[in-house]
N, C-alpha and C positions, 0 to 999 in steps of 0.2 A: 377369305379363303385363299390359300396359296395354290397356284397352278404352275405346272411345269410342262414344257414341251421339249423333247429331246430325241434327236436322231442318233441312236446309239451305234450305228454302223456295225450291226451284228456283233457288238462287243469288242471290235478292234479299235484300239486307240491310235492317235496320231503318232505314237511312238512305236507302232507296229506290234503291240502286245495285245493278246486276246485275254480279256478279264471282265466278265459280266459283274463280278462282285463290286468293282470300283464304280461301275455305272450305277448300280443299286445304291451304293453309299451316297452318291451325289444327290439322288432324287428322294431318298427316304425322308419322310416327314411332311411332304406336301400333301394337300387334300385331294388334288386331282393330278394325275400324271399321264401325259399322252406321249407314247413312244413310237418311233418309226424305225424301220429296218430291223425288225425282230424276226428271227427265223427258226425253222425246225428241220433237223436232219440234213445239214449240209456238211460236206467234208471240211470246208474252211473253218467251221466252228465245231470240229470234233464230233459231228453228228448229234450235237446237243439239241434237246427240246428246250429252247430258250424261254418260252412262256412259262413252262413248268419250273425252270430254275429261278427265274425272276420272281415267281409267286412264292417260292420258298425263301428267297432272300428278303422278300417284302411281305411277311406273313400277315400283316395287319390291314391288308387291302382286299377289297373285292376287285375282280379283274375280268376283262374280256379280251380275247385275241381275234383279230380279223385278218386272214390270209388274203393278200392281193392276188397271189396265184398259187396254184396247188398242182404238184406233179407226183407221179408214183415214185416211191423210194423203197418199195417192198423188197424182201429177200426171202430165200428159202433156207430154213435151218432144220436139220434132222427130219427132212421130209415134210415139214410144215411151212405154210406161208406166214411170214411175219409181216403184217400189213403196216406200212408206214407211209406218210405223206411228206414230201419235201415242200415246205411252205416258206413264204416270205411276206411280211405284212406289217400291220400296226397293232398296237396294244393300248388299252386304257385301264388304269388302276384308280380306284376311288376309296376313300375312307367311308363313304356312304354307299348303301346298296345301289347297284345298277339295275334299275327297274326293268328296262328292256334295252335291247341293242339291235342294230342291223348293219349290214355291210354293204356299202355302195362300191361296186366295181366301176371304175371311171373309164370314159372313152379312151381308146388306144389307137394310135396310128402305126401301122406296120412299117418297119424300116428295112432297107437293104443293108445299111450300116449307118451308125454304130448299133450295138445291142440296145434294144428297147424292151422294157418289161411293163407288165400290167401294174397299174396303180389303184389304190383303194382309199376310201374314207370310212372309218369306223365311227358309227353314231351311237351314243349311249345316253339314255335319259336318266337323270339323277334328280331326286327331290332335295333341294337345298332349303334352308330356312327362308330364303327370299321367294321361293317358288320353284316349280319344276323347270329344269334347263336341259337342253340337248347339247351335250359336249361331243366334239369331234376330234379324233386323232387322224390326221390325213397326211398324205404324201403325194405331191403332184409330180408330173413328168419332168425328167431332167433333160430331155432332148431339145425341145423348142417351145417358144411362146405359143405357137398355133395350137399345139396339143394341150397346153395348160389352159388356154382360153376356152377350149371346148369342155375341159373338165370343170372349170369354174362355172360356166353357163349351166352345166348339168346340176351342179351342187346348188346354185342359186335357185333354179327352178324347183328342185326337191325341197329346198328350205321354205319357199313360199307356199308350197302345197301341204306342208307338214300338219298344220292345225286341222285342215279339212280331211286329209287322208287318214289321220289318226295313227295310233301305234300298231302293235302286233295283232290286236283284235279289237272289235267294237261290237256294240249291241248288247242286249240282255242275255245273260247266260242262264238257260233254263235247266242246266245240268251241273250244279255246283260241285258235284263229286268229281268232275273232271280235273279240278284243282289247277285251273289255268294259272293262277298266281296266288300270292299270300293274301290278296284282296280280290273279291269278286267284282269290284268296280272297274270299269273300263280305264286302262292306264292313260295318263295324259300324253299329249304330243304337242307341246307348247311351241309358240313362235320363238320364244327366247332361246337363243343358241350361242355357243362359243366355238369357234374354229381354232384349233391348235395344230401346228404341224410344220413340216418342211415343205414349203411352197415352191422352192427352187426359183424364186423370183426376187428381184430387188425393189427397193422403194422407188416409186415413180414409174415403174414399168407398165406396159399395157395391161398385163395381168393384174397388177396391183390396183390400177385405176378401174378395172372391170369390177372389182370387189367394193371399193370405197367410193367410186365415182371420180369425176374429173375435178371437182371442187373439194378443197380440204375441209375437214370438220371445222365449223365456224359458229361461234356464239351459241353453243349448246344444241345446234340443229342436227338431227339425224333421222333418217327414214326408219319408221317402225319396222318395216320388213327388210331393211338393209343392214349393212355392217359398217363398223368403223374400226380403224387400227387402234388397238388398245394402247400402243405406245404413244399415239398422238393425243389421246384424251386423258391420260393419267394425271391425277391431281399432283403427284410428285414427279416432275419431269426428270428423266435421267439423261446425262450427257450422251451424245451419239454413241451407239454400241453396234457390235456386229456379232454374228453367230457362226461364222465360217471363215476359214483362211485357206488360201490356195495360191500357189505360184502360177501366174498367168503371164505369158510372154516375158518371163524372166523377172517379174515383179510380184511382190506379195500383195494379193488382193484381199481386202477385208470386206466381207459382204454380209448383209443381213438377209439370210435366206429363210429363216425360221420366224414365224409370226403368230400373233394372236389377234383374231378379229372377233369383236363382240357385237351381238345384236344391238340395234339402235336403242332399245329400252334399257340396255345395260351401260350405255356410254358414260353416264355420270357416276358409275360405281367403281371405275378402275382407279386404283391407288398408285401403283407403280409397275413398271416393266423394265427388266434388265437381263443381262446375260452373264454367265460365269466364264468370262473371257480368260483364256489361258489353260483351262482344264484339258487334259490329254486323253481322257477315257474314250473319246470318239474323235472323228474329224469335225464334228459340230460341237458347239458349246450349248449347255442347257439354257433355255429361255424361261425366265421366271416372271410370273404375273401375280400381283396381289390385287384381289378384287373383292368388294363387299358383297357377299352373297349370304350374309348372316342377318341383314336387316330385311324384314318382310316388305313386300310391295311390288313385285313384278308379275304376279299372277295375271293372266290375260282373260280370265273368266271362261265361260262355256266354249268360246271359240278355240280355246287351247286344249279341249278335251277330245 
């Protein structure tokens, strides 16, 4: 399966041009697409409802949008209130149905300056041929490592509780006419998970080590309830790449801020990881991951229900 993570910077390219269509063109065709910095009803993006526009540009996908924060953007027209919400968040699109989803609003530290905003992780459970997997589109804090570490600790704790907590509902439904879902069976909440997103952290940082541990992936070893960096375990290794460029202290800094972390049971399935370096549709480059989720064999049994 082809996965993409892409911070689209609300459709503004590094060339200063606003164009959601060229973002959509870059990502069309992947099986799972995790987007960050998708917004609704902002002046800077013409008041556009970007999830709606992207869904029309990419009509062959199921999708979910998760606003990290939500503010009133209503107005009165002809004596009537037109209710609108100004939102900013993450989005996930999939060629397979998204069985259930939930939004995690991540810990936030209030600042005096600079501006700080709420971050979120959108979790979507998708049934793949290999078994059910929880896919995340997430965006961590840009201010400081301390805040990102708190967010990572929250996500790791939620991850390890997922199989026992379950999905959106559990137990036997004695009123099938309620139509909870297309199936009356309790939906899976597997331990198998993949995190995709803009982590605002670099390789080897304290935050990076909090996710993968202090020791590198070695001889096929991986914790069942932990994560590994997909780029380090890919069977086809790619030359060092980056996903973001910025002038810092007068020099061009090339940084890998966007990552894919896969659950331990998926470590041997990653084929390749790379980035579309040089694309100008955003200030980030799309991160591409090729992983085998077509071969059966990762179901975790009753504990994942």
